[in-house]
TIVOKOL-759456 format. One line per field, with one value per atom (N, C-alpha, C, O): residue in three letters; atom name; x, y, z. Coordinates in steps of 0.2 Angstrom, whole numbers, plus 2048, in hexadecimal, padded with zeros to 3 digits. Each point is the difference from the previous one (the first is absolute). Last residue first. Layout:
<sites>
code (ALA, ...);
site (CA, ...);
xx (X, ...);
yy (Y, ...);
zz (Z, ...);
</sites>
This chain:
<sites>
code (GLN, GLN, GLN, GLN, ILE, ILE, ILE, ILE, GLU, GLU, GLU, GLU, ARG, ARG, ARG, ARG, ILE, ILE, ILE, ILE, LEU, LEU, LEU, LEU, ALA, ALA, ALA, ALA, GLY, GLY, GLY, GLY, THR, THR, THR, THR, THR, THR, THR, THR, THR, THR, THR, THR, ARG, ARG, ARG, ARG, PHE, PHE, PHE, PHE, GLU, GLU, GLU, GLU, THR, THR, THR, THR, ILE, ILE, ILE, ILE, SER, SER, SER, SER, ASN, ASN, ASN, ASN, ASP, ASP, ASP, ASP, CYS, CYS, CYS, CYS, MET, MET, MET, MET, VAL, VAL, VAL, VAL, PHE, PHE, PHE, PHE, ALA, ALA, ALA, ALA, ASP, ASP, ASP, ASP, ASP, ASP, ASP, ASP, GLY, GLY, GLY, GLY, SER, SER, SER, SER, ILE, ILE, ILE, ILE, ALA, ALA, ALA, ALA, ILE, ILE, ILE, ILE, VAL, VAL, VAL, VAL, SER, SER, SER, SER, PRO, PRO, PRO, PRO, ASP, ASP, ASP, ASP, SER, SER, SER, SER, TYR, TYR, TYR, TYR, ASP, ASP, ASP, ASP, PRO, PRO, PRO, PRO, ASN, ASN, ASN, ASN, ALA, ALA, ALA, ALA, TYR, TYR, TYR, TYR, ALA, ALA, ALA, ALA, SER, SER, SER, SER, LYS, LYS, LYS, LYS, LYS, LYS, LYS, LYS, ALA, ALA, ALA, ALA, ARG, ARG, ARG, ARG, ILE, ILE, ILE, ILE, ILE, ILE, ILE, ILE, ARG, ARG, ARG, ARG, VAL, VAL, VAL, VAL, LEU, LEU, LEU, LEU, SER, SER, SER, SER, GLY, GLY, GLY, GLY, THR, THR, THR, THR, ALA, ALA, ALA, ALA, VAL, VAL, VAL, VAL, GLN, GLN, GLN, GLN, PHE, PHE, PHE, PHE, GLU, GLU, GLU, GLU, THR, THR, THR, THR, VAL, VAL, VAL, VAL, SER, SER, SER, SER, ASN, ASN, ASN, ASN, SER, SER, SER, SER, ASP, ASP, ASP, ASP, ASN, ASN, ASN, ASN, ASP, ASP, ASP, ASP, THR, THR, THR, THR, VAL, VAL, VAL, VAL, PHE, PHE, PHE, PHE, GLY, GLY, GLY, GLY, ASP, ASP, ASP, ASP, GLY, GLY, GLY, GLY, GLY, GLY, GLY, GLY, SER, SER, SER, SER, ILE, ILE, ILE, ILE, ALA, ALA, ALA, ALA, ILE, ILE, ILE, ILE, ASP, ASP, ASP, ASP, SER, SER, SER, SER, PRO, PRO, PRO, PRO, SER, SER, SER, SER, ASN, ASN, ASN, ASN, MET, MET, MET, MET, GLY, GLY, GLY, GLY, TYR, TYR, TYR, TYR, SER, SER, SER, SER, GLU, GLU, GLU, GLU, ASN, ASN, ASN, ASN, GLY, GLY, GLY, GLY, ILE, ILE, ILE, ILE, VAL, VAL, VAL, VAL, ARG, ARG, ARG, ARG, VAL, VAL, VAL, VAL, LEU, LEU, LEU, LEU, GLY, GLY, GLY, GLY, GLY, GLY, GLY, GLY, THR, THR, THR, THR, ALA, ALA, ALA, ALA, VAL, VAL, VAL, VAL, ASN, ASN, ASN, ASN, PHE, PHE, PHE, PHE, GLU, GLU, GLU, GLU, THR, THR, THR, THR, VAL, VAL, VAL, VAL, SER, SER, SER, SER, ASN, ASN, ASN, ASN, THR, THR, THR, THR, GLY, GLY, GLY, GLY, LEU, LEU, LEU, LEU, ASN, ASN, ASN, ASN, THR, THR, THR, THR, MET, MET, MET, MET);
site (N, CA, C, O, N, CA, C, O, N, CA, C, O, N, CA, C, O, N, CA, C, O, N, CA, C, O, N, CA, C, O, N, CA, C, O, N, CA, C, O, N, CA, C, O, N, CA, C, O, N, CA, C, O, N, CA, C, O, N, CA, C, O, N, CA, C, O, N, CA, C, O, N, CA, C, O, N, CA, C, O, N, CA, C, O, N, CA, C, O, N, CA, C, O, N, CA, C, O, N, CA, C, O, N, CA, C, O, N, CA, C, O, N, CA, C, O, N, CA, C, O, N, CA, C, O, N, CA, C, O, N, CA, C, O, N, CA, C, O, N, CA, C, O, N, CA, C, O, N, CA, C, O, N, CA, C, O, N, CA, C, O, N, CA, C, O, N, CA, C, O, N, CA, C, O, N, CA, C, O, N, CA, C, O, N, CA, C, O, N, CA, C, O, N, CA, C, O, N, CA, C, O, N, CA, C, O, N, CA, C, O, N, CA, C, O, N, CA, C, O, N, CA, C, O, N, CA, C, O, N, CA, C, O, N, CA, C, O, N, CA, C, O, N, CA, C, O, N, CA, C, O, N, CA, C, O, N, CA, C, O, N, CA, C, O, N, CA, C, O, N, CA, C, O, N, CA, C, O, N, CA, C, O, N, CA, C, O, N, CA, C, O, N, CA, C, O, N, CA, C, O, N, CA, C, O, N, CA, C, O, N, CA, C, O, N, CA, C, O, N, CA, C, O, N, CA, C, O, N, CA, C, O, N, CA, C, O, N, CA, C, O, N, CA, C, O, N, CA, C, O, N, CA, C, O, N, CA, C, O, N, CA, C, O, N, CA, C, O, N, CA, C, O, N, CA, C, O, N, CA, C, O, N, CA, C, O, N, CA, C, O, N, CA, C, O, N, CA, C, O, N, CA, C, O, N, CA, C, O, N, CA, C, O, N, CA, C, O, N, CA, C, O, N, CA, C, O, N, CA, C, O, N, CA, C, O, N, CA, C, O, N, CA, C, O, N, CA, C, O, N, CA, C, O, N, CA, C, O, N, CA, C, O, N, CA, C, O, N, CA, C, O, N, CA, C, O, N, CA, C, O, N, CA, C, O, N, CA, C, O, N, CA, C, O, N, CA, C, O, N, CA, C, O, N, CA, C, O, N, CA, C, O, N, CA, C, O);
xx (BC8, 807, 801, 806, 7E5, 802, 807, 802, 7ED, 806, 802, 801, 7E6, 806, 806, 7FF, 7EE, 7FD, 806, 800, 7FB, 805, 7FD, 7FE, 7F3, 803, 804, 7FE, 7F3, 807, 804, 806, 7E1, 803, 807, 803, 7F0, 7FB, 803, 7FD, 810, 7FF, 7FB, 801, 811, 7F9, 7FE, 802, 816, 7FC, 7F9, 7FE, 81C, 7F9, 7FC, 802, 818, 7FC, 7F9, 7FE, 819, 7FA, 7FC, 800, 81C, 7FA, 7FA, 801, 816, 801, 7FA, 801, 7FE, 807, 801, 802, 7E5, 805, 807, 800, 7E4, 807, 805, 801, 7E5, 805, 806, 803, 7E1, 806, 805, 800, 7E6, 805, 806, 802, 7E2, 807, 805, 7FE, 7E9, 802, 807, 803, 7F6, 7FC, 802, 801, 812, 7FB, 7FB, 802, 814, 7FA, 7FB, 7FE, 81E, 7FA, 7FB, 802, 817, 7FB, 7FA, 7FF, 81E, 7FA, 7FA, 802, 813, 800, 7FA, 7FD, 811, 7FA, 7FF, 801, 813, 7FF, 7FA, 800, 803, 804, 7FF, 7FF, 7F8, 7FB, 804, 7FE, 805, 803, 7FB, 7FD, 807, 7FC, 804, 806, 7FD, 805, 7FB, 800, 7F6, 807, 805, 804, 7E3, 803, 807, 803, 7EF, 7FB, 803, 7FC, 80F, 7FE, 7FB, 7FF, 808, 806, 7FE, 803, 7EC, 802, 806, 7FF, 7F8, 800, 803, 805, 7ED, 807, 800, 7FC, 7F3, 801, 807, 803, 7ED, 806, 801, 800, 7E8, 805, 806, 800, 7ED, 7FD, 805, 7FF, 7FF, 804, 7FC, 7FC, 7F9, 802, 804, 7FF, 7F6, 807, 803, 806, 7E3, 802, 807, 802, 7F4, 7FB, 802, 7FE, 80F, 800, 7FC, 801, 80B, 7FA, 800, 802, 814, 7FC, 7F9, 7FF, 81A, 7F9, 7FC, 801, 81A, 7FC, 7F9, 7FF, 818, 7FA, 7FC, 7FD, 81F, 7F9, 7FB, 802, 817, 7FF, 7F8, 7FF, 80E, 7FD, 7FE, 7FE, 80C, 804, 7FE, 803, 7F0, 807, 804, 802, 7E3, 805, 806, 801, 7E4, 806, 805, 801, 7E4, 806, 806, 801, 7E2, 806, 806, 801, 7E3, 806, 806, 800, 7E3, 807, 805, 800, 7E9, 800, 806, 801, 7FD, 7FA, 800, 7FF, 817, 7FB, 7FB, 802, 815, 7FA, 7FC, 7FF, 81D, 7FA, 7FA, 801, 81B, 7FA, 7FB, 800, 81D, 7FA, 7FA, 800, 815, 802, 7FA, 800, 80A, 7FB, 801, 803, 80B, 802, 7FA, 801, 7FC, 807, 803, 805, 7E3, 802, 807, 801, 7EE, 806, 803, 803, 7EB, 7FE, 806, 7FE, 805, 7FB, 7FD, 7FE, 812, 803, 7FB, 801, 7F6, 805, 803, 7FF, 7EC, 807, 804, 801, 7EB, 800, 807, 804, 7ED, 806, 801, 7FF, 7EB, 804, 806, 802, 7F0, 7FB, 803, 7FE, 807, 803, 7FA, 7FC, 7FF, 801, 803, 7FE, 7F9, 807, 803, 806, 7E3, 802, 808, 803, 7F0, 7FD, 803, 800, 809, 801, 7FC, 803, 809, 7F9, 801, 803, 811, 7FD, 7F9, 7FE, 816, 7FA, 7FE, 7FF, 81A, 7FB, 7FA, 801, 813, 7FC, 7FB, 7FD, 81D, 7F9, 7FD, 803, 815, 7FE, 7F8, 7FE, 811, 7FD, 7FD, 7FC, 810, 804, 7FD, 803, 7F2, 806, 804, 802, 7E4, 805, 806, 800, 7E9, 804, 806, 802, 7E3, 807, 804, 7FF);
yy (461, 801, 803, 801, 7FE, 7FF, 803, 805, 7F1, 804, 7FF, 7FA, 803, 7FD, 805, 806, 7FB, 7FC, 7FC, 7FA, 812, 7FF, 7FB, 7FB, 814, 7F9, 801, 802, 80F, 800, 7FA, 800, 806, 7FC, 801, 7FE, 80D, 7FF, 7FC, 801, 803, 806, 800, 803, 7EB, 801, 806, 800, 7FB, 7FF, 802, 804, 7F9, 800, 7FE, 7FB, 80E, 7FC, 802, 806, 7FB, 803, 7FB, 7FA, 80A, 7FC, 805, 806, 7FF, 7FB, 7FD, 7FB, 818, 800, 7FC, 802, 803, 800, 800, 801, 805, 7FF, 801, 804, 7F4, 804, 7FF, 7FA, 802, 7FE, 805, 806, 7F1, 805, 7FD, 7FB, 7FF, 7FE, 806, 804, 7FA, 7FE, 7FF, 7FE, 80F, 7FC, 800, 805, 804, 7FE, 7FB, 7FB, 818, 7FC, 7FE, 805, 804, 800, 7FB, 7FB, 812, 7FB, 802, 806, 7FD, 802, 7FB, 7FA, 804, 807, 802, 806, 7E7, 801, 808, 804, 7ED, 807, 800, 802, 7E6, 805, 806, 800, 7E9, 805, 806, 805, 7E1, 807, 805, 802, 7E1, 806, 807, 800, 7E5, 806, 807, 803, 7E8, 7FE, 806, 800, 803, 7FE, 7FE, 803, 803, 7FF, 7FD, 7FD, 809, 7F9, 7FF, 7FB, 81B, 7FD, 7F8, 7FE, 817, 7FB, 7FC, 7FD, 81D, 7F9, 7FC, 802, 814, 7FE, 7F9, 7FC, 81A, 7FA, 7FF, 804, 80A, 800, 7FA, 7FB, 811, 7FB, 802, 804, 80B, 7FA, 7FA, 7FC, 820, 7FA, 7FA, 7FE, 81B, 7FA, 7FB, 7FE, 816, 800, 7FB, 7FF, 807, 801, 801, 804, 7F7, 804, 803, 805, 7EB, 806, 805, 806, 7E4, 802, 807, 805, 7EA, 805, 801, 800, 7F0, 801, 804, 7FF, 7FC, 802, 801, 804, 7ED, 804, 801, 7FC, 7FE, 7FE, 804, 805, 7FC, 7FA, 7FE, 7FA, 819, 7FB, 7FA, 7FB, 818, 7FE, 7FA, 7FC, 80D, 7FD, 7FE, 7FA, 808, 803, 7FD, 7FA, 80A, 7FC, 804, 806, 7FB, 804, 7FB, 7FD, 805, 7FB, 804, 802, 803, 802, 7FB, 7FD, 801, 7FF, 803, 7FF, 7FF, 804, 800, 803, 7F0, 7FE, 804, 7FE, 807, 7FA, 7FF, 7FF, 811, 800, 7FB, 7FF, 808, 7FE, 7FF, 7FE, 80C, 7FF, 7FE, 803, 800, 800, 7FE, 7FE, 805, 802, 801, 804, 7FD, 7FE, 803, 805, 7F5, 803, 7FE, 7FD, 7FE, 803, 803, 804, 7F2, 804, 803, 804, 7EE, 7FD, 803, 7FD, 808, 7FF, 7FD, 7FD, 80A, 7FB, 7FE, 7FB, 817, 7F9, 7FB, 7FA, 81A, 800, 7F9, 7FC, 812, 7FC, 802, 806, 809, 7FA, 7FD, 801, 817, 7FD, 7FA, 800, 80F, 7FD, 7FE, 7FF, 810, 7FC, 7FD, 801, 816, 7FB, 7FC, 803, 80B, 801, 7FA, 7FA, 80B, 7FF, 801, 800, 7FF, 806, 800, 806, 7E7, 806, 806, 805, 7E6, 801, 806, 804, 7F7, 801, 801, 805, 7EE, 807, 7FF, 7FB, 7F7, 800, 807, 804, 7EE, 806, 800, 7FE, 7F1, 801, 806, 801, 7F7, 801, 800, 800, 803, 7F9, 800, 7FD, 816, 7FF, 7FA, 7FF, 805, 804, 7FF, 800, 7F6, 7FD, 803, 7FD, 803, 805, 7FC, 7FE, 7FE, 7FD, 806, 803, 800, 801, 7FD, 801);
zz (F37, 7FF, 7F9, 7FE, 814, 7F9, 7FF, 801, 814, 7FE, 7F9, 7FE, 812, 7FC, 7FF, 801, 80F, 7FB, 7FC, 800, 81A, 7FA, 7FB, 802, 810, 7FF, 7F9, 7FB, 810, 801, 7FE, 801, 7FD, 806, 802, 805, 7E9, 805, 806, 806, 7E6, 804, 805, 805, 7F0, 801, 804, 806, 7EC, 806, 7FF, 7FC, 7F6, 800, 806, 803, 7F3, 805, 7FF, 800, 7F0, 802, 804, 7FF, 7FE, 7FE, 801, 802, 805, 7FA, 7FE, 7FD, 813, 7FD, 7FA, 7FB, 809, 805, 7FC, 7FA, 801, 7FD, 806, 804, 7FD, 803, 7FC, 801, 7FD, 7FE, 802, 7FE, 80A, 7FF, 7FD, 802, 7FE, 800, 800, 7FC, 802, 807, 800, 806, 7E5, 804, 807, 804, 7F2, 7FB, 804, 802, 803, 802, 7FB, 7FC, 80A, 7FB, 803, 802, 806, 801, 7FB, 7FF, 807, 7FC, 802, 800, 80C, 7FE, 7FD, 801, 810, 7FC, 7FE, 805, 806, 7FD, 7FB, 7FB, 80C, 802, 7FC, 7FA, 808, 801, 802, 804, 7F3, 7FF, 801, 7FB, 809, 800, 7FF, 803, 7F9, 800, 800, 7FB, 809, 801, 800, 804, 804, 7FA, 801, 805, 80D, 7FB, 7F9, 7FD, 819, 7FF, 7FA, 7FE, 80A, 7FD, 7FE, 7FC, 804, 805, 7FD, 7FA, 801, 7FD, 806, 803, 803, 7FE, 7FE, 802, 805, 7FD, 7FE, 7FD, 816, 7FC, 7FD, 803, 804, 801, 7FD, 7FB, 80A, 7FF, 802, 804, 803, 7FE, 800, 804, 7F9, 805, 7FD, 7FA, 7FC, 801, 805, 801, 7F6, 806, 801, 805, 7E6, 803, 807, 802, 7F1, 7FD, 804, 801, 809, 7FE, 7FD, 804, 7FB, 805, 7FD, 7FA, 803, 7FE, 805, 806, 7F2, 805, 7FD, 7FB, 7FE, 7FE, 805, 804, 7FB, 802, 7FC, 7FC, 809, 7FC, 801, 802, 808, 804, 7FC, 803, 7F2, 806, 804, 802, 7EA, 7FF, 806, 800, 7FB, 805, 7FE, 802, 7F4, 800, 804, 800, 802, 7FF, 800, 805, 7F8, 801, 7FE, 7FB, 80D, 7FD, 801, 806, 7F9, 804, 7FC, 7FA, 7FF, 805, 805, 805, 7E6, 804, 807, 805, 7EE, 7FE, 806, 805, 7F2, 804, 7FD, 7FA, 807, 7FC, 805, 805, 7FB, 803, 7FA, 7FB, 80C, 7FB, 804, 805, 806, 7F9, 7FC, 7FB, 821, 7FB, 7F9, 7FF, 817, 7FA, 7FB, 7FB, 81B, 801, 7FA, 800, 80D, 7FA, 802, 804, 809, 7FD, 7FA, 7FC, 815, 7F9, 7FC, 7FB, 81B, 801, 7F9, 7FF, 804, 800, 801, 7FD, 7F6, 806, 801, 7FB, 7F6, 800, 806, 802, 7EF, 805, 7FF, 7FB, 801, 7FF, 804, 806, 7EF, 805, 7FE, 7FA, 7FA, 804, 806, 806, 7EA, 803, 804, 804, 7E5, 807, 804, 7FD, 7EC, 801, 807, 801, 7F4, 803, 800, 800, 7F7, 7FE, 802, 7FC, 80B, 7F9, 7FD, 7FC, 81C, 7FE, 7F8, 7FE, 80F, 7FF, 7FD, 7FE, 811, 7FD, 7FF, 804, 801, 801, 7FB, 7FB, 813, 7FA, 801, 806, 804, 801, 7F9, 7FB, 80D, 801, 801, 805, 7F5, 807, 801, 806, 7E6, 805, 807, 805, 7E7, 802, 806, 805, 7F3, 802, 803, 805, 7EA, 804, 802, 7FB, 7FE, 7FE, 805, 806);
</sites>
């Protein structure tokens, strides 16, 4: 679960409802987490304020990477205010302010921007 007020993600045990861990701090780049999706053992958290997606290992909570679109990738990249994330196979689709950004979950590489 994302926690906007504490800039973190909270993991609960599904069977017991008990707290497993809370992750997130400045090193995770979470300033305004809004959505989370899980794929291949990793969690992906969209963050409105930092205009990024934070990837972490679900099993350990360890940071994998912070994914940001590169301005040079497209003529008019728009990776601002990422809010919702959906994953299909190895691709993630992030709803941004004026577009949907697609990236590869295994590498973090930007695939395309859908206007």
